[in-house]
C-alpha positions in Angstrom: 0.1 -1.2 -2.7 -0.7 2.4 -2.4 -1.5 2.8 -6.0 0.7 3.9 -8.9 2.5 7.2 -8.4 3.0 9.7 -11.2 6.7 10.1 -11.9 7.2 13.3 -13.9 9.8 13.1 -16.7 12.8 15.3 -16.0 15.2 16.9 -18.4 18.5 15.8 -16.9 19.8 12.3 -16.3 21.9 11.4 -13.3 25.0 9.1 -13.4 24.6 6.2 -10.9 28.1 5.0 -10.4 27.2 1.9 -8.4 24.2 0.5 -6.6 25.0 0.0 -3.0 22.8 -2.3 -1.0 23.1 -3.7 2.5 21.0 -5.7 4.9 21.0 -4.7 8.6 20.4 -7.5 11.0 20.0 -7.6 14.8 23.5 -7.0 16.2 25.0 -5.7 13.0 23.6 -2.2 12.9 25.0 -0.1 10.2 27.2 -2.7 8.5 27.3 -2.5 4.7 27.9 -5.0 1.9 28.5 -3.4 -1.5 27.4 -4.8 -4.8 28.3 -3.1 -8.0 25.9 -3.0 -10.9 28.1 -1.0 -13.2 27.1 2.4 -14.6 23.5 3.1 -15.2 21.8 6.1 -16.7 19.1 7.0 -14.2 16.6 9.8 -13.8 15.0 10.9 -10.5 11.8 9.0 -10.0 9.6 12.1 -10.1 9.3 15.8 -9.9 8.2 15.7 -6.3 11.5 14.0 -5.2 13.5 16.2 -7.6 12.1 19.4 -6.1 13.4 18.6 -2.6 16.9 18.7 -4.0 16.3 22.5 -4.2 16.5 24.3 -0.7 13.9 26.9 -1.6 11.5 24.2 -2.8 12.0 22.4 0.5 10.9 25.5 2.4 7.9 26.1 0.2 6.8 22.4 0.6 7.1 22.7 4.4 4.9 25.9 4.3 2.3 24.1 2.3 2.1 21.4 4.9 0.9 23.8 7.7 -2.8 23.5 6.7 -2.4 19.8 6.1 -1.1 19.3 9.7 -4.1 21.1 11.0 -6.3 18.7 9.0 -4.7 15.7 10.6 -7.3 14.5 13.0 -5.1 11.8 14.4 -2.7 14.2 16.0 -5.4 16.7 17.2 -8.3 14.4 18.1 -10.0 14.9 21.4 -8.5 12.9 24.2 -5.9 13.1 27.0 -2.3 12.3 26.1 -1.0 9.8 28.6 2.4 9.2 27.1 4.6 10.0 24.1 7.6 7.7 23.6 10.3 7.6 21.0 11.1 3.9 20.6 14.6 3.4 19.3 16.9 0.6 18.1 18.5 -0.9 21.2 22.3 -0.7 21.7 22.7 1.9 18.9 23.5 5.6 18.8 20.5 7.8 18.9 19.6 10.8 16.8 22.5 10.6 14.5 22.9 13.6 12.2 21.3 12.8 8.8 24.6 13.4 6.9 26.5 10.9 9.2 23.9 8.2 9.5 24.3 5.0 7.4 22.1 4.8 4.4 19.8 2.0 3.2 19.2 2.8 -0.5 15.7 2.7 -1.9 14.7 1.5 -5.4 13.3 3.8 -8.0 9.9 2.1 -7.4 10.3 2.8 -3.7 11.0 6.5 -4.3 8.0 6.7 -6.6 5.7 5.5 -3.8 6.8 8.3 -1.4 3.5 10.1 -1.6 1.5 7.2 -0.1 1.1 6.2 3.5 -0.4 2.8 4.6 -2.6 2.6 7.7 -4.3 -0.1 9.7 -6.3 0.0 12.9 -6.9 -2.9 15.3 -9.5 -3.0 18.1 -8.7 -5.0 21.3 -11.4 -5.7 23.8 -8.9 -6.3 26.6 -6.7 -3.3 27.3 -3.2 -3.3 25.7 -0.2 -3.1 28.0 1.8 -0.2 26.7 5.0 -1.4 28.4 4.8 -4.7 26.5 4.2 -2.8 23.2 7.2 -0.6 23.8 9.6 -3.4 24.7 8.4 -5.6 21.8 8.7 -2.7 19.4 12.2 -1.9 20.6 13.2 -5.6 20.0 11.6 -5.6 16.6 13.4 -2.5 15.5 16.7 -4.3 16.0 15.9 -6.2 12.7 14.1 -3.2 11.2 16.3 -0.2 12.0 15.2 1.8 9.0 11.8 2.3 10.7 13.5 4.3 13.3 15.3 6.4 10.7 14.3 9.2 8.3 14.0 9.5 4.5 16.8 11.3 2.7 16.0 12.0 -0.9 17.9 15.3 -1.2 20.9 14.0 -3.0 20.9 14.3 -6.8 22.7 11.0 -7.0 19.9 8.4 -7.2 22.1 5.8 -5.5 22.1 8.1 -2.4 18.3 8.3 -2.0 17.1 6.1 0.8 16.6 5.8 4.5 19.2 7.2 6.9 19.6 5.1 10.0 19.5 8.1 12.3 17.7 6.2 15.1 15.5 9.2 15.8 12.9 6.6 16.8 9.4 5.4 16.2 6.8 7.7 17.9 4.5 5.6 20.2 1.8 7.8 21.5 -0.8 6.8 24.1 -4.1 8.7 24.6 -7.2 8.2 26.7 -10.6 8.4 24.9 -14.2 8.6 26.3 -15.3 6.1 23.7 -16.6 2.7 24.7 -15.4 -0.4 22.8 -18.8 -1.2 21.4 -19.1 2.4 20.0 -16.0 2.1 17.8 -16.5 2.7 14.0 -16.7 -0.5 11.9 -14.7 0.8 8.9 -12.2 3.4 7.8 -13.9 6.7 7.6 -13.2 10.2 8.8 -13.9 9.2 12.4 -11.6 6.2 12.5 -8.6 8.3 11.5 -8.7 9.6 15.1 -6.9 6.4 16.0 -3.9 7.2 13.7 -1.0 9.5 14.0 -0.9 10.3 10.3 2.1 12.1 9.0 1.6 14.3 5.9 3.5 12.7 3.0 5.5 15.8 2.2 6.9 15.8 5.7 7.9 12.2 5.3 9.4 12.9 1.9 11.4 15.9 3.3 12.9 13.7 6.0 11.3 15.6 8.8 8.8 12.9 9.9 9.0 9.2 10.9 8.4 6.5 8.3 6.4 4.5 10.9 4.1 5.7 13.7 2.0 3.9 16.3 -0.8 5.2 18.5 -2.6 3.4 21.3 -6.0 4.8 22.3 -7.1 3.5 25.7 -10.9 3.4 25.8 -13.3 4.2 28.6 -14.3 1.0 30.5 -11.4 -1.0 29.0 -10.2 -1.9 25.6 -7.8 -0.4 23.2 -7.4 0.7 19.6 -4.0 0.4 18.0 -3.4 2.5 14.9 -0.3 2.2 12.8 1.0 4.1 9.7 3.9 3.3 7.5 5.3 5.1 4.5 4.9 3.2 1.2 8.4 4.3 0.3 9.9 1.7 2.6 7.7 -1.2 1.7 4.4 -2.4 0.2 1.5 -3.9 2.2 3.1 -7.3 2.6 6.2 -6.0 4.2 4.1 -3.7 6.3 2.0 -6.6 7.7 5.0 -8.9 8.2 6.6 -6.2 10.3 3.5 -6.0 12.5 3.6 -9.8 12.8 7.3 -9.6 13.9 6.4 -6.9 16.4 3.6 -8.9 18.0 5.7 -12.1 18.2 8.4 -10.2 20.0 5.8 -9.5 22.7 5.9 -13.2 23.4 9.7 -13.4 23.1 9.5 -15.1 19.7 11.1 -14.4 16.3 9.3 -14.2 13.0 9.1 -17.8 11.6 10.2 -16.6 8.1 13.3 -14.9 9.6 14.7 -11.4 9.4 13.6 -8.9 6.8 15.7 -8.5 3.6 16.4 -4.9 2.5 18.8 -5.6 -0.4 17.4 -3.7 -3.5 20.1 -5.4 -5.6 17.8 -8.5 -5.5 15.2 -6.7 -7.7 14.9 -7.8 -11.3 16.9 -5.3 -13.3 18.0 -4.6 -16.8 21.3 -6.2 -17.6 22.9 -3.2 -19.3 23.0 0.6 -19.3 20.0 2.1 -20.9 18.9 5.6 -21.9 15.5 7.2 -21.4 14.7 6.9 -25.1 15.7 3.2 -25.0 13.3 2.8 -22.1 10.5 4.3 -24.1 11.2 2.1 -27.0 11.3 -1.0 -24.8 8.0 0.0 -23.2 6.4 0.6 -26.6 7.4 -3.0 -27.6 5.6 -4.2 -24.5 2.6 -1.9 -25.3 3.1 0.2 -22.2 1.9 3.6 -23.1 3.5 6.7 -21.7 1.2 9.4 -20.3 1.6 13.1 -19.7 1.8 13.2 -15.8 0.5 16.7 -15.5 -2.7 15.8 -17.4 -2.9 12.6 -15.4 -2.8 14.5 -12.1 -5.4 16.9 -13.4 -7.8 14.1 -14.4 -7.3 12.5 -11.0 -8.3 15.7 -9.2 -11.3 16.2 -11.4 -12.4 12.7 -10.6 -12.4 13.5 -6.9 -8.9 12.4 -5.8 -7.2 14.6 -3.2 -3.6 15.8 -3.3 -3.3 16.9 0.4 -3.0 15.2 2.7 -3.5 11.7 1.1 -2.1 12.4 -2.4 -4.3 11.0 -5.2 -6.7 9.2 -2.9 -10.4 9.5 -2.9 -11.6 11.2 0.3 -11.7 9.4 3.7 -14.9 7.5 4.1 -15.5 7.4 0.3 -15.2 3.6 0.1 -17.8 1.1 1.0 -17.5 -2.3 2.5 -19.6 -5.1 0.9 -19.7 -8.5 2.7 -19.7 -11.5 0.3 -20.9 -14.3 2.6 -19.7 -17.9 2.3 -23.0 -19.0 0.6 -22.7 -16.2 -2.0 -19.0 -16.8 -2.5 -19.7 -20.5 -3.2 -22.5 -19.4 -5.7 -20.1 -17.0 -7.4 -17.4 -19.7 -7.8 -20.0 -22.2 -9.2 -21.3 -19.6 -11.7 -17.7 -18.9 -12.8 -17.1 -22.6 -13.6 -17.0 -24.5 -10.3 -14.1 -27.0 -9.8 -10.8 -25.6 -11.0 -11.8 -22.0 -10.5 -10.0 -20.2 -7.7 -11.8 -17.8 -5.4 -9.6 -15.0 -6.8 -10.6 -15.7 -10.4 -14.3 -15.9 -9.5 -14.2 -12.7 -7.5 -12.3 -10.8 -10.1 -14.8 -11.8 -12.8 -17.7 -11.0 -10.5 -16.3 -7.5 -9.6 -15.8 -6.7 -13.3 -19.2 -7.9 -14.4 -21.2 -6.1 -11.7 -19.1 -2.8 -11.8 -19.3 -2.7 -15.6 -23.0 -2.5 -15.4 -22.9 0.3 -12.8 -20.1 2.2 -14.5 -21.7 1.7 -17.9 -25.1 2.9 -16.8 -24.1 5.8 -14.5 -20.4 6.3 -14.4 -19.8 7.8 -17.8 -18.8 4.7 -19.8 -21.1 3.8 -22.7 -22.0 0.3 -24.0 -19.1 -0.8 -26.1 -16.5 1.2 -24.2 -13.5 -0.7 -22.9 -13.3 -1.2 -19.2 -10.0 -2.7 -18.1 -9.5 -5.2 -15.4 -6.2 -4.9 -13.5 -4.9 -7.3 -10.8 -2.0 -6.9 -8.4 0.7 -9.6 -8.3 3.6 -9.9 -5.8 7.2 -10.5 -6.9 7.9 -12.6 -3.8 8.0 -16.3 -3.4 8.4 -19.2 -5.9 11.6 -20.4 -7.4 12.5 -17.2 -9.1 10.8 -14.7 -6.9 12.1 -12.4 -4.2 12.4 -13.7 -0.6 9.1 -13.8 1.3 10.6 -11.4 3.8 11.8 -8.9 1.2 11.0 -5.5 2.8 10.3 -3.1 -0.1 7.9 -2.5 -2.9 7.5 -5.7 -4.9 3.9 -5.8 -6.0 2.8 -4.5 -9.4 -0.5 -3.8 -11.1 -0.9 -5.8 -14.4 -3.7 -5.5 -17.0 -5.5 -8.8 -17.1 -8.3 -7.8 -19.5 -9.7 -5.1 -21.6 -13.4 -6.0 -22.0 -16.2 -4.2 -23.6 -19.0 -2.9 -21.4 -22.3 -4.7 -22.3 -20.5 -7.6 -24.1 -21.6 -10.1 -21.5 -25.0 -11.0 -20.2 -25.7 -10.0 -16.6 -25.3 -13.6 -15.4 -22.5 -14.7 -17.8 -19.8 -14.9 -15.1 -18.1 -17.9 -16.8 -17.7 -15.8 -19.9 -16.0 -13.0 -18.1 -13.8 -15.6 -16.2 -12.7 -17.1 -19.6 -11.9 -13.6 -20.9 -9.8 -12.7 -17.9 -8.1 -16.1 -17.3 -5.3 -15.6 -20.0 -4.4 -12.2 -18.5 -4.3 -13.6 -14.9 -2.0 -16.4 -16.1 0.2 -13.8 -17.9 0.4 -11.7 -14.8 1.7 -14.6 -12.7 4.0 -16.0 -15.3 5.6 -12.7 -16.2 5.7 -11.0 -12.8 9.5 -10.8 -12.8 9.4 -8.9 -16.1 6.6 -6.6 -15.0 8.6 -5.8 -11.8 11.7 -5.1 -13.9 9.8 -2.8 -16.3 8.2 -1.0 -13.4 11.6 -0.3 -11.8 13.0 0.8 -15.2 10.1 3.3 -15.7 10.5 4.9 -12.3 14.3 5.2 -12.7 13.9 6.8 -16.1 11.3 9.3 -14.9 8.8 7.9 -17.4 5.1 7.8 -16.6 4.1 4.5 -18.3 2.2 1.4 -17.1 0.9 -1.9 -18.4 -2.6 -0.6 -17.9 -4.4 2.7 -18.7 -3.2 4.9 -15.9 -5.6 7.7 -16.9 -8.5 5.3 -16.5 -7.2 4.2 -13.1 -6.9 7.8 -11.9 -10.4 8.6 -13.0 -11.8 5.4 -11.5 -12.7 4.0 -14.9 -11.2 0.6 -14.5 -11.7 -2.4 -12.2 -8.4 -2.6 -10.2 -8.6 -5.7 -8.0 -6.2 -6.4 -5.1 -6.9 -9.6 -3.3 -5.3 -9.3 0.1 -7.2 -12.0 2.0 -4.2 -14.1 2.9 -1.8 -11.4 4.0 -4.3 -9.3 5.8 -5.7 -12.3 7.7 -2.4 -12.0 9.6 -3.7 -8.7 11.1 -6.0 -11.0 13.3 -2.9 -12.8 14.6 -1.5 -9.6 16.2 -1.5 -10.6 19.9 0.5 -8.4 22.2 -0.3 -10.4 25.3 -4.0 -9.5 25.9 -5.5 -11.5 23.0 -6.1 -11.0 19.3 -8.0 -8.0 17.9 -11.8 -8.3 17.5 -11.6 -6.2 14.4 -8.8 -5.3 12.1 -9.5 -2.5 9.6 -7.2 -3.1 6.6 -5.2 -0.3 5.1 -7.1 2.3 3.1 -5.3 1.9 -0.1 -5.8 3.3 -3.6 -7.4 0.1 -4.9 -10.7 0.3 -6.7 -11.6 -3.2 -5.4 -9.8 -4.4 -2.3 -10.7 -7.9 -1.1 -10.2 -8.7 2.5 -11.0 -11.7 4.7 -14.4 -11.7 6.5 -14.3 -10.3 10.0 -14.8 -12.6 13.0 -17.8 -12.8 15.2 -17.1 -13.1 18.8 -17.6 -16.6 20.1 -19.0 -18.0 16.9 -16.6 -17.7 14.0 -13.0 -16.8 13.2 -11.8 -14.2 10.7 -12.0 -15.5 7.2 -14.6 -18.2 7.9 -17.6 -16.4 6.3 -16.4 -15.4 2.9 -14.8 -12.1 2.2 -15.3 -8.3 2.5 -15.0 -6.3 -0.7 -14.0 -2.7 -0.3 -15.1 -0.6 -3.4 -13.6 2.9 -3.9 -14.7 4.7 -7.0 -15.2 8.4 -7.7 -17.7 10.0 -5.3 -20.4 10.5 -7.9 -20.2 6.8 -8.8 -20.2 5.8 -5.2 -23.6 7.3 -4.9 -24.8 4.6 -7.3 -22.8 1.9 -5.5 -24.5 2.6 -2.2 -27.9 2.0 -3.7 -29.4 -1.1 -2.0 -29.8 -2.9 -5.4 -26.2 -2.3 -6.4 -24.9 -3.3 -2.9 -26.9 -6.6 -3.2 -25.5 -7.4 -6.6 -21.9 -6.7 -5.5 -22.5 -9.0 -2.5 -23.5 -11.7 -4.9 -27.1 -11.9 -3.7 -29.5 -13.3 -6.4 -27.0 -12.7 -9.2 -26.3 -16.2 -10.6 
């Protein structure tokens, strides 16, 4: 996920007469199936989306984006433009006026994620065939027509906020670079953004920019970099990656083995009756979800080093650091956490909390005895009661799995931390449907409330762990006809600890065979401590247990 957004409570509630949902499949572009949910009392998901309902505010927002566009190195990077293609849904009208185009409604959670954009970059040693990429993308868009559309959040009726199937197209830009393949940067940083056509989030929110972009950089002496960006408003990371898989499979004339995407927001867990904002607050209080002043929350985020433009509440590009946890150290971490019966996720979660608690406690402003929360991200997909695996939308939520005291555990007591976190991890998995339901309710009510301490998250004072090893291993399956990528840089998300599969080594090992990579992203002043050799070694599990 892109990280929790900050919905601002609004004074007026909006009547939602019915919730309209439809799924578009290949060959059925624009057909709708309606499902009534009755009358709900709904507030706009945030002040940012509310503002764009006002024409003057839309103009001001566009003006504010002028310096942001100049900042976007992806669009202005050195290199010769070879081609610029708008790839559209086949056999469908193009460039429909926004007011006439069919609408795919978004959930309140989706709308709350508007300010975030997901990115990924893949490096291919053999040069990509742009013609193959274009044809495969066109075929994939038949099942994903909303990616060729534009956001429309301007209607005050919450049921009319969504993606218009305008078929404006997906920009596929091709540039030539003087870089050699072996000189490509090995992680997301300022220089790697040159491989992305990154759209400012306000442009996306206003409906003036695509929700998905692709850029191919053809390298000197052969090889390519493929950079892709997707608005978090249309899906979370799992949906993002499954679309990329579908695109690559179309290059070989194959369909996704899990089938077509599912866009129906009526499938989301929802409250079974009409509910007012005050009732939402009472319900959240019973669940111990604390409401926060969003203005204060944003202020604390900026003070901690997060940026509002162009990334919105992210730490600066290149702030995070990648720490490899090799197979031998990963095995040692699991053994120290309890051995048999302990999953790698449990062990890594406990390890990340224990090591970061010592760094944050010593140098990050937290004192011995202060509470340092652990938060994990769970998906609402799969299982008997979960959403379909191919649900395309936001369905992953952050859940507090522990509120532990700094200094309460010895430096090698990994099993103790694991025992303290295990009940919370089980709670997160067993109650994921309820957490998703409550998250949707908060966004629709315009309430800034979470299961965890959002202020601590914004200030980088919690251990937010997002284990993405399984889903992002699929980035290494993206073969467009010239072979798989030698390196896939995972999306630069808002996670404080993002766990990714280990990268491959040409000719000797596949991706995921040598442990994991742990991306740590804390406030810049804390990252100075993280980058110290001793801290890096401890986070890598070297000589800890």
